[in-house]
Short mmCIF file of the C-alpha atoms (twelve columns), coordinates in Angstrom:
data_MODEL
# 
_entry.id   MODEL 
# 
loop_
_atom_site.group_PDB 
_atom_site.id 
_atom_site.type_symbol 
_atom_site.label_atom_id 
_atom_site.label_alt_id 
_atom_site.label_comp_id 
_atom_site.label_asym_id 
_atom_site.label_seq_id 
_atom_site.Cartn_x 
_atom_site.Cartn_y 
_atom_site.Cartn_z 
_atom_site.pdbx_PDB_model_num 
ATOM 1   C CA . UNK A 1   25.081  -8.624  -71.307  1 
ATOM 2   C CA . UNK A 2   21.408  -9.122  -70.521  1 
ATOM 3   C CA . UNK A 3   20.422  -9.916  -66.952  1 
ATOM 4   C CA . UNK A 4   19.251  -13.569 -66.756  1 
ATOM 5   C CA . UNK A 5   17.149  -12.774 -63.662  1 
ATOM 6   C CA . UNK A 6   15.011  -10.370 -65.709  1 
ATOM 7   C CA . UNK A 7   14.457  -13.009 -68.375  1 
ATOM 8   C CA . UNK A 8   13.482  -15.630 -65.798  1 
ATOM 9   C CA . UNK A 9   10.969  -13.144 -64.345  1 
ATOM 10  C CA . UNK A 10  9.533   -12.600 -67.846  1 
ATOM 11  C CA . UNK A 11  9.280   -16.381 -68.268  1 
ATOM 12  C CA . UNK A 12  7.388   -16.649 -64.959  1 
ATOM 13  C CA . UNK A 13  4.970   -13.861 -65.926  1 
ATOM 14  C CA . UNK A 14  4.351   -15.595 -69.248  1 
ATOM 15  C CA . UNK A 15  3.737   -18.918 -67.496  1 
ATOM 16  C CA . UNK A 16  1.224   -17.247 -65.155  1 
ATOM 17  C CA . UNK A 17  -0.629  -15.691 -68.109  1 
ATOM 18  C CA . UNK A 18  -0.802  -19.079 -69.854  1 
ATOM 19  C CA . UNK A 19  -2.125  -20.710 -66.664  1 
ATOM 20  C CA . UNK A 20  -4.732  -17.957 -66.239  1 
ATOM 21  C CA . UNK A 21  -6.074  -18.840 -69.669  1 
ATOM 22  C CA . UNK A 22  -7.081  -22.257 -68.352  1 
ATOM 23  C CA . UNK A 23  -8.348  -20.948 -65.004  1 
ATOM 24  C CA . UNK A 24  -10.255 -17.845 -66.107  1 
ATOM 25  C CA . UNK A 25  -10.026 -17.312 -69.856  1 
ATOM 26  C CA . UNK A 26  -13.131 -15.083 -69.921  1 
ATOM 27  C CA . UNK A 27  -11.522 -12.669 -67.450  1 
ATOM 28  C CA . UNK A 28  -8.474  -12.284 -69.665  1 
ATOM 29  C CA . UNK A 29  -10.639 -11.804 -72.729  1 
ATOM 30  C CA . UNK A 30  -12.715 -9.068  -71.066  1 
ATOM 31  C CA . UNK A 31  -9.659  -7.065  -70.032  1 
ATOM 32  C CA . UNK A 32  -7.283  -8.025  -72.842  1 
ATOM 33  C CA . UNK A 33  -7.535  -4.863  -74.930  1 
ATOM 34  C CA . UNK A 34  -7.146  -2.479  -71.972  1 
ATOM 35  C CA . UNK A 35  -4.180  -4.417  -70.577  1 
ATOM 36  C CA . UNK A 36  -2.564  -4.631  -74.018  1 
ATOM 37  C CA . UNK A 37  -2.904  -0.909  -74.761  1 
ATOM 38  C CA . UNK A 38  -1.562  -0.024  -71.292  1 
ATOM 39  C CA . UNK A 39  1.527   -2.224  -71.762  1 
ATOM 40  C CA . UNK A 40  2.191   -0.937  -75.278  1 
ATOM 41  C CA . UNK A 41  1.786   2.711   -74.227  1 
ATOM 42  C CA . UNK A 42  3.860   2.431   -71.023  1 
ATOM 43  C CA . UNK A 43  6.652   0.119   -72.241  1 
ATOM 44  C CA . UNK A 44  6.354   -0.777  -75.923  1 
ATOM 45  C CA . UNK A 45  6.332   2.622   -77.619  1 
ATOM 46  C CA . UNK A 46  8.719   4.410   -75.174  1 
ATOM 47  C CA . UNK A 47  11.491  1.819   -75.687  1 
ATOM 48  C CA . UNK A 48  12.365  3.534   -78.980  1 
ATOM 49  C CA . UNK A 49  12.338  7.070   -77.605  1 
ATOM 50  C CA . UNK A 50  16.107  7.149   -77.093  1 
ATOM 51  C CA . UNK A 51  17.049  6.638   -80.732  1 
ATOM 52  C CA . UNK A 52  18.481  10.164  -81.041  1 
ATOM 53  C CA . UNK A 53  21.066  9.458   -78.330  1 
ATOM 54  C CA . UNK A 54  21.922  6.117   -79.902  1 
ATOM 55  C CA . UNK A 55  22.553  7.985   -83.147  1 
ATOM 56  C CA . UNK A 56  24.799  10.610  -81.479  1 
ATOM 57  C CA . UNK A 57  26.837  7.976   -79.633  1 
ATOM 58  C CA . UNK A 58  27.181  5.661   -82.616  1 
ATOM 59  C CA . UNK A 59  28.412  8.517   -84.794  1 
ATOM 60  C CA . UNK A 60  30.533  10.275  -82.190  1 
ATOM 61  C CA . UNK A 61  33.726  9.026   -83.864  1 
ATOM 62  C CA . UNK A 62  32.713  10.559  -87.179  1 
ATOM 63  C CA . UNK A 63  34.040  14.015  -88.049  1 
ATOM 64  C CA . UNK A 64  30.642  15.679  -87.804  1 
ATOM 65  C CA . UNK A 65  29.872  18.774  -85.725  1 
ATOM 66  C CA . UNK A 66  27.285  18.358  -82.956  1 
ATOM 67  C CA . UNK A 67  24.795  20.724  -84.598  1 
ATOM 68  C CA . UNK A 68  25.148  18.892  -87.900  1 
ATOM 69  C CA . UNK A 69  24.604  15.557  -86.144  1 
ATOM 70  C CA . UNK A 70  21.320  16.817  -84.704  1 
ATOM 71  C CA . UNK A 71  20.148  18.065  -88.097  1 
ATOM 72  C CA . UNK A 72  21.271  14.838  -89.781  1 
ATOM 73  C CA . UNK A 73  19.440  12.701  -87.231  1 
ATOM 74  C CA . UNK A 74  16.116  14.505  -87.526  1 
ATOM 75  C CA . UNK A 75  16.350  14.580  -91.327  1 
ATOM 76  C CA . UNK A 76  16.982  10.854  -91.339  1 
ATOM 77  C CA . UNK A 77  14.473  9.905   -88.644  1 
ATOM 78  C CA . UNK A 78  11.584  12.210  -89.511  1 
ATOM 79  C CA . UNK A 79  12.290  11.771  -93.218  1 
ATOM 80  C CA . UNK A 80  11.900  7.991   -92.973  1 
ATOM 81  C CA . UNK A 81  8.705   8.384   -90.949  1 
ATOM 82  C CA . UNK A 82  7.289   10.882  -93.460  1 
ATOM 83  C CA . UNK A 83  8.096   8.642   -96.439  1 
ATOM 84  C CA . UNK A 84  6.594   5.615   -94.702  1 
ATOM 85  C CA . UNK A 85  3.440   7.551   -93.770  1 
ATOM 86  C CA . UNK A 86  3.057   8.544   -97.433  1 
ATOM 87  C CA . UNK A 87  3.588   4.930   -98.406  1 
ATOM 88  C CA . UNK A 88  0.810   3.822   -96.031  1 
ATOM 89  C CA . UNK A 89  -1.493  6.446   -97.544  1 
ATOM 90  C CA . UNK A 90  -0.882  5.566   -101.208 1 
ATOM 91  C CA . UNK A 91  0.218   1.888   -101.003 1 
ATOM 92  C CA . UNK A 92  -1.317  0.388   -97.844  1 
ATOM 93  C CA . UNK A 93  -1.020  -3.295  -98.832  1 
ATOM 94  C CA . UNK A 94  2.629   -2.839  -99.880  1 
ATOM 95  C CA . UNK A 95  3.370   -0.899  -96.676  1 
ATOM 96  C CA . UNK A 96  1.783   -3.635  -94.555  1 
ATOM 97  C CA . UNK A 97  4.011   -6.166  -96.302  1 
ATOM 98  C CA . UNK A 98  7.078   -4.032  -95.539  1 
ATOM 99  C CA . UNK A 99  5.957   -3.731  -91.902  1 
ATOM 100 C CA . UNK A 100 5.650   -7.513  -91.620  1 
ATOM 101 C CA . UNK A 101 9.134   -8.042  -93.086  1 
ATOM 102 C CA . UNK A 102 10.876  -5.441  -90.918  1 
ATOM 103 C CA . UNK A 103 9.028   -6.699  -87.831  1 
ATOM 104 C CA . UNK A 104 10.148  -10.267 -88.536  1 
ATOM 105 C CA . UNK A 105 13.765  -9.136  -88.829  1 
ATOM 106 C CA . UNK A 106 13.601  -6.711  -85.889  1 
ATOM 107 C CA . UNK A 107 11.956  -9.193  -83.501  1 
ATOM 108 C CA . UNK A 108 14.229  -12.029 -84.550  1 
ATOM 109 C CA . UNK A 109 17.327  -9.849  -84.265  1 
ATOM 110 C CA . UNK A 110 16.355  -8.746  -80.752  1 
ATOM 111 C CA . UNK A 111 15.532  -12.329 -79.719  1 
ATOM 112 C CA . UNK A 112 18.866  -13.757 -80.843  1 
ATOM 113 C CA . UNK A 113 21.272  -10.850 -80.332  1 
ATOM 114 C CA . UNK A 114 22.650  -12.347 -77.112  1 
ATOM 115 C CA . UNK A 115 22.585  -15.983 -78.328  1 
ATOM 116 C CA . UNK A 116 26.117  -17.194 -79.271  1 
ATOM 117 C CA . UNK A 117 25.421  -19.161 -82.470  1 
ATOM 118 C CA . UNK A 118 28.628  -20.473 -84.061  1 
ATOM 119 C CA . UNK A 119 27.567  -19.724 -87.637  1 
ATOM 120 C CA . UNK A 120 26.775  -16.362 -89.252  1 
ATOM 121 C CA . UNK A 121 24.485  -17.949 -91.855  1 
ATOM 122 C CA . UNK A 122 22.843  -20.074 -89.177  1 
ATOM 123 C CA . UNK A 123 22.206  -17.001 -87.068  1 
ATOM 124 C CA . UNK A 124 20.624  -15.091 -89.969  1 
ATOM 125 C CA . UNK A 125 18.312  -18.034 -90.710  1 
ATOM 126 C CA . UNK A 126 17.465  -18.301 -87.004  1 
ATOM 127 C CA . UNK A 127 16.651  -14.579 -86.882  1 
ATOM 128 C CA . UNK A 128 14.077  -14.879 -89.669  1 
ATOM 129 C CA . UNK A 129 12.588  -18.117 -88.310  1 
ATOM 130 C CA . UNK A 130 12.331  -16.649 -84.821  1 
ATOM 131 C CA . UNK A 131 10.816  -13.395 -86.092  1 
ATOM 132 C CA . UNK A 132 8.321   -15.290 -88.253  1 
ATOM 133 C CA . UNK A 133 7.334   -17.457 -85.298  1 
ATOM 134 C CA . UNK A 134 6.672   -14.601 -82.868  1 
ATOM 135 C CA . UNK A 135 4.871   -12.419 -85.413  1 
ATOM 136 C CA . UNK A 136 2.708   -14.919 -87.287  1 
ATOM 137 C CA . UNK A 137 1.872   -17.507 -84.610  1 
ATOM 138 C CA . UNK A 138 -0.492  -15.234 -82.615  1 
ATOM 139 C CA . UNK A 139 -2.070  -13.920 -85.831  1 
ATOM 140 C CA . UNK A 140 -2.727  -17.400 -87.214  1 
ATOM 141 C CA . UNK A 141 -3.909  -18.780 -83.878  1 
ATOM 142 C CA . UNK A 142 -6.498  -15.977 -83.670  1 
ATOM 143 C CA . UNK A 143 -7.119  -15.292 -87.338  1 
ATOM 144 C CA . UNK A 144 -10.781 -14.391 -86.749  1 
ATOM 145 C CA . UNK A 145 -9.663  -11.480 -84.535  1 
ATOM 146 C CA . UNK A 146 -6.661  -10.459 -86.642  1 
ATOM 147 C CA . UNK A 147 -8.244  -10.541 -90.108  1 
ATOM 148 C CA . UNK A 148 -10.495 -7.455  -89.691  1 
ATOM 149 C CA . UNK A 149 -7.450  -5.423  -88.560  1 
ATOM 150 C CA . UNK A 150 -5.389  -6.695  -91.505  1 
ATOM 151 C CA . UNK A 151 -8.211  -5.732  -93.891  1 
ATOM 152 C CA . UNK A 152 -8.314  -2.191  -92.450  1 
ATOM 153 C CA . UNK A 153 -4.523  -1.784  -92.611  1 
ATOM 154 C CA . UNK A 154 -4.228  -3.150  -96.150  1 
ATOM 155 C CA . UNK A 155 -7.511  -1.581  -97.331  1 
ATOM 156 C CA . UNK A 156 -8.350  -4.896  -98.974  1 
ATOM 157 C CA . UNK A 157 -11.578 -6.804  -98.407  1 
ATOM 158 C CA . UNK A 158 -10.758 -9.707  -100.714 1 
ATOM 159 C CA . UNK A 159 -8.017  -11.322 -98.651  1 
ATOM 160 C CA . UNK A 160 -7.723  -15.128 -98.853  1 
ATOM 161 C CA . UNK A 161 -10.053 -16.823 -96.371  1 
ATOM 162 C CA . UNK A 162 -8.391  -18.813 -93.584  1 
ATOM 163 C CA . UNK A 163 -10.662 -20.753 -91.264  1 
ATOM 164 C CA . UNK A 164 -10.050 -20.679 -87.526  1 
ATOM 165 C CA . UNK A 165 -9.088  -24.362 -87.446  1 
ATOM 166 C CA . UNK A 166 -6.698  -24.019 -90.393  1 
ATOM 167 C CA . UNK A 167 -5.123  -20.941 -88.784  1 
ATOM 168 C CA . UNK A 168 -4.570  -22.819 -85.534  1 
ATOM 169 C CA . UNK A 169 -3.033  -25.717 -87.438  1 
ATOM 170 C CA . UNK A 170 -0.623  -23.339 -89.185  1 
ATOM 171 C CA . UNK A 171 0.267   -21.781 -85.817  1 
ATOM 172 C CA . UNK A 172 0.936   -25.263 -84.423  1 
ATOM 173 C CA . UNK A 173 3.124   -26.012 -87.456  1 
ATOM 174 C CA . UNK A 174 5.175   -22.867 -86.808  1 
ATOM 175 C CA . UNK A 175 5.668   -23.918 -83.187  1 
ATOM 176 C CA . UNK A 176 6.823   -27.403 -84.215  1 
ATOM 177 C CA . UNK A 177 9.141   -25.873 -86.842  1 
ATOM 178 C CA . UNK A 178 10.798  -23.675 -84.209  1 
ATOM 179 C CA . UNK A 179 11.305  -26.629 -81.848  1 
ATOM 180 C CA . UNK A 180 12.839  -28.693 -84.673  1 
ATOM 181 C CA . UNK A 181 15.034  -25.727 -85.599  1 
ATOM 182 C CA . UNK A 182 16.563  -25.522 -82.114  1 
ATOM 183 C CA . UNK A 183 16.964  -29.314 -81.920  1 
ATOM 184 C CA . UNK A 184 18.851  -29.198 -85.230  1 
ATOM 185 C CA . UNK A 185 20.994  -26.268 -84.039  1 
ATOM 186 C CA . UNK A 186 21.941  -28.313 -80.951  1 
ATOM 187 C CA . UNK A 187 22.685  -31.465 -82.992  1 
ATOM 188 C CA . UNK A 188 24.897  -29.477 -85.382  1 
ATOM 189 C CA . UNK A 189 26.729  -28.108 -82.333  1 
ATOM 190 C CA . UNK A 190 26.107  -24.510 -83.411  1 
ATOM 191 C CA . UNK A 191 25.080  -23.718 -79.838  1 
ATOM 192 C CA . UNK A 192 25.712  -25.236 -76.422  1 
ATOM 193 C CA . UNK A 193 23.156  -27.762 -75.169  1 
ATOM 194 C CA . UNK A 194 22.355  -25.515 -72.202  1 
ATOM 195 C CA . UNK A 195 21.623  -22.469 -74.396  1 
ATOM 196 C CA . UNK A 196 19.682  -24.589 -76.868  1 
ATOM 197 C CA . UNK A 197 17.450  -26.069 -74.168  1 
ATOM 198 C CA . UNK A 198 16.892  -22.576 -72.786  1 
ATOM 199 C CA . UNK A 199 15.635  -21.471 -76.221  1 
ATOM 200 C CA . UNK A 200 13.375  -24.521 -76.447  1 
ATOM 201 C CA . UNK A 201 11.788  -23.509 -73.136  1 
ATOM 202 C CA . UNK A 202 11.284  -19.988 -74.547  1 
ATOM 203 C CA . UNK A 203 9.563   -21.421 -77.646  1 
ATOM 204 C CA . UNK A 204 7.224   -23.560 -75.519  1 
ATOM 205 C CA . UNK A 205 6.292   -20.620 -73.282  1 
ATOM 206 C CA . UNK A 206 5.731   -18.248 -76.200  1 
ATOM 207 C CA . UNK A 207 3.710   -20.809 -78.119  1 
ATOM 208 C CA . UNK A 208 1.489   -21.333 -75.065  1 
ATOM 209 C CA . UNK A 209 1.099   -17.562 -74.748  1 
ATOM 210 C CA . UNK A 210 0.309   -17.005 -78.440  1 
ATOM 211 C CA . UNK A 211 -1.928  -20.036 -78.895  1 
ATOM 212 C CA . UNK A 212 -4.071  -19.909 -75.760  1 
ATOM 213 C CA . UNK A 213 -4.092  -16.226 -74.741  1 
ATOM 214 C CA . UNK A 214 -6.312  -13.605 -76.400  1 
ATOM 215 C CA . UNK A 215 -4.518  -12.091 -79.393  1 
ATOM 216 C CA . UNK A 216 -3.922  -8.671  -77.843  1 
ATOM 217 C CA . UNK A 217 -2.637  -10.072 -74.542  1 
ATOM 218 C CA . UNK A 218 -0.234  -12.414 -76.349  1 
ATOM 219 C CA . UNK A 219 1.099   -9.681  -78.613  1 
ATOM 220 C CA . UNK A 220 1.420   -7.106  -75.812  1 
ATOM 221 C CA . UNK A 221 3.247   -9.477  -73.443  1 
ATOM 222 C CA . UNK A 222 5.684   -10.409 -76.179  1 
ATOM 223 C CA . UNK A 223 6.135   -6.880  -77.547  1 
ATOM 224 C CA . UNK A 224 6.750   -5.317  -74.139  1 
ATOM 225 C CA . UNK A 225 8.327   -7.964  -71.899  1 
ATOM 226 C CA . UNK A 226 10.097  -10.192 -74.436  1 
ATOM 227 C CA . UNK A 227 11.094  -7.492  -76.946  1 
ATOM 228 C CA . UNK A 228 11.058  -3.989  -75.446  1 
ATOM 229 C CA . UNK A 229 12.579  -4.876  -72.051  1 
ATOM 230 C CA . UNK A 230 15.622  -6.685  -73.552  1 
ATOM 231 C CA . UNK A 231 15.995  -3.814  -76.037  1 
ATOM 232 C CA . UNK A 232 16.047  -1.355  -73.130  1 
ATOM 233 C CA . UNK A 233 18.691  -3.538  -71.437  1 
ATOM 234 C CA . UNK A 234 20.828  -3.473  -74.590  1 
ATOM 235 C CA . UNK A 235 20.539  0.300   -74.852  1 
ATOM 236 C CA . UNK A 236 21.437  0.871   -71.189  1 
ATOM 237 C CA . UNK A 237 24.409  -1.518  -71.430  1 
ATOM 238 C CA . UNK A 238 25.616  0.324   -74.537  1 
ATOM 239 C CA . UNK A 239 25.371  3.727   -72.837  1 
ATOM 240 C CA . UNK A 240 27.224  2.367   -69.805  1 
ATOM 241 C CA . UNK A 241 30.166  1.703   -72.130  1 
ATOM 242 C CA . UNK A 242 30.154  5.229   -73.533  1 
ATOM 243 C CA . UNK A 243 28.844  7.407   -70.673  1 
ATOM 244 C CA . UNK A 244 29.933  7.346   -67.043  1 
ATOM 245 C CA . UNK A 245 27.515  6.406   -64.236  1 
ATOM 246 C CA . UNK A 246 24.693  5.626   -66.640  1 
ATOM 247 C CA . UNK A 247 21.704  3.744   -65.184  1 
ATOM 248 C CA . UNK A 248 17.999  3.005   -65.593  1 
ATOM 249 C CA . UNK A 249 17.016  6.299   -63.918  1 
ATOM 250 C CA . UNK A 250 18.949  8.340   -66.486  1 
ATOM 251 C CA . UNK A 251 17.461  6.278   -69.294  1 
ATOM 252 C CA . UNK A 252 13.901  6.900   -68.068  1 
ATOM 253 C CA . UNK A 253 14.554  10.644  -67.704  1 
ATOM 254 C CA . UNK A 254 15.928  10.816  -71.242  1 
ATOM 255 C CA . UNK A 255 13.088  8.927   -72.902  1 
ATOM 256 C CA . UNK A 256 10.316  10.726  -70.987  1 
ATOM 257 C CA . UNK A 257 9.970   13.913  -73.105  1 
ATOM 258 C CA . UNK A 258 10.155  12.042  -76.427  1 
ATOM 259 C CA . UNK A 259 7.726   9.407   -75.163  1 
ATOM 260 C CA . UNK A 260 5.294   12.159  -74.200  1 
ATOM 261 C CA . UNK A 261 5.571   13.719  -77.670  1 
ATOM 262 C CA . UNK A 262 4.998   10.373  -79.417  1 
ATOM 263 C CA . UNK A 263 2.098   9.332   -77.195  1 
ATOM 264 C CA . UNK A 264 0.538   12.802  -77.391  1 
ATOM 265 C CA . UNK A 265 0.481   12.518  -81.166  1 
ATOM 266 C CA . UNK A 266 -1.216  9.131   -80.915  1 
ATOM 267 C CA . UNK A 267 -3.682  10.432  -78.309  1 
ATOM 268 C CA . UNK A 268 -4.704  13.456  -80.378  1 
ATOM 269 C CA . UNK A 269 -5.098  11.288  -83.481  1 
ATOM 270 C CA . UNK A 270 -7.418  9.003   -81.541  1 
ATOM 271 C CA . UNK A 271 -9.344  11.886  -79.954  1 
ATOM 272 C CA . UNK A 272 -9.801  13.516  -83.351  1 
ATOM 273 C CA . UNK A 273 -11.243 10.336  -84.814  1 
ATOM 274 C CA . UNK A 274 -12.881 8.812   -81.700  1 
ATOM 275 C CA . UNK A 275 -16.471 9.387   -82.817  1 
ATOM 276 C CA . UNK A 276 -15.960 8.359   -86.436  1 
ATOM 277 C CA . UNK A 277 -13.947 5.129   -86.170  1 
ATOM 278 C CA . UNK A 278 -14.707 1.677   -84.764  1 
ATOM 279 C CA . UNK A 279 -12.691 -0.246  -82.169  1 
ATOM 280 C CA . UNK A 280 -10.998 -2.239  -84.927  1 
ATOM 281 C CA . UNK A 281 -10.109 0.971   -86.755  1 
ATOM 282 C CA . UNK A 282 -8.645  2.376   -83.515  1 
ATOM 283 C CA . UNK A 283 -6.518  -0.779  -83.128  1 
ATOM 284 C CA . UNK A 284 -5.419  -0.426  -86.754  1 
ATOM 285 C CA . UNK A 285 -4.479  3.203   -86.022  1 
ATOM 286 C CA . UNK A 286 -2.311  2.041   -83.105  1 
ATOM 287 C CA . UNK A 287 -0.553  -0.559  -85.268  1 
ATOM 288 C CA . UNK A 288 0.001   1.881   -88.121  1 
ATOM 289 C CA . UNK A 289 1.569   4.263   -85.592  1 
ATOM 290 C CA . UNK A 290 3.835   1.466   -84.329  1 
ATOM 291 C CA . UNK A 291 4.692   0.639   -87.946  1 
ATOM 292 C CA . UNK A 292 5.906   4.115   -88.938  1 
ATOM 293 C CA . UNK A 293 8.180   4.410   -85.886  1 
ATOM 294 C CA . UNK A 294 9.458   0.824   -86.157  1 
ATOM 295 C CA . UNK A 295 11.314  1.353   -89.445  1 
ATOM 296 C CA . UNK A 296 13.810  4.022   -88.245  1 
ATOM 297 C CA . UNK A 297 14.036  2.359   -84.814  1 
ATOM 298 C CA . UNK A 298 14.920  -0.990  -86.391  1 
ATOM 299 C CA . UNK A 299 17.722  0.655   -88.377  1 
ATOM 300 C CA . UNK A 300 19.077  2.335   -85.235  1 
ATOM 301 C CA . UNK A 301 19.037  -0.947  -83.267  1 
ATOM 302 C CA . UNK A 302 20.746  -2.720  -86.167  1 
ATOM 303 C CA . UNK A 303 23.484  -0.068  -86.111  1 
ATOM 304 C CA . UNK A 304 23.689  -0.454  -82.324  1 
ATOM 305 C CA . UNK A 305 24.234  -4.221  -82.515  1 
ATOM 306 C CA . UNK A 306 26.781  -3.773  -85.313  1 
ATOM 307 C CA . UNK A 307 28.583  -1.134  -83.238  1 
ATOM 308 C CA . UNK A 308 28.711  -3.402  -80.189  1 
ATOM 309 C CA . UNK A 309 30.073  -6.286  -82.268  1 
ATOM 310 C CA . UNK A 310 32.743  -4.001  -83.780  1 
ATOM 311 C CA . UNK A 311 33.787  -2.840  -80.301  1 
ATOM 312 C CA . UNK A 312 34.040  -6.452  -79.121  1 
ATOM 313 C CA . UNK A 313 36.175  -7.310  -82.161  1 
ATOM 314 C CA . UNK A 314 38.487  -4.344  -81.487  1 
ATOM 315 C CA . UNK A 315 38.826  -5.333  -77.831  1 
ATOM 316 C CA . UNK A 316 39.703  -8.917  -78.773  1 
ATOM 317 C CA . UNK A 317 42.326  -7.707  -81.269  1 
ATOM 318 C CA . UNK A 318 43.897  -5.419  -78.652  1 
ATOM 319 C CA . UNK A 319 44.128  -8.154  -76.024  1 
# 
């Protein structure tokens, strides 16, 4: 179970960021890219560095030797990354579309994993609505900043034109849609009023963050504090069920070497191309890196959540 105190702290940080936009927006704009990259590098990317141990624990009941498990994991993980990298090279627009879809599902799944919705179909719909909201709202609200990055990633210069005002109106529409969604969920009694109101507060805070904050600040705060931190909580709670005396310290020690490897690869790629690419191209490089590691990570987290649900079902049957 996720710690509510951590979530309240994240809500407070988000509220402070939104307030700073009205007090000193220029200050946030000037430091937005540096702050965003620091958060993504220190929290965002490392939160998926423990996928190998998730794999070993999830498949520990299978009749597979330890050495074979290691080989199987790296074939699966590195194989998916290699195939996706090739896809980005030969089919960039298609690969960007796949990245958007898996990000919508992955973000929505992480957002609603701990929310007790009383309908499987309702939860699946909520996952996609929530993922769409958190991914597209900041992009639409700051389309003038996002569009050059999208053009680089897709390698298309003839994308449909969206004016800044129209983008902001679409972002506002997404925010209203999410509020109506939670109101409907409450009215249909698919969730308790308390939980539903809590989600409405989350939508209001995230909309304020996405709409008023600089694009990179909004994305980084969401990606690290709203997505990566709860994901880390879920991973630690899972390992506590399968490994004795597991804690945050052990988690950090385990992810450190793999985080270093991943970030070193990103650093050398940037250093190699530093003098021949623009800032927007460097940002696109960062997002393409996130994209290729998101696909296998999303699958691992999906297996994790399925495994936790199966364990809960078994426990309930044995009671």
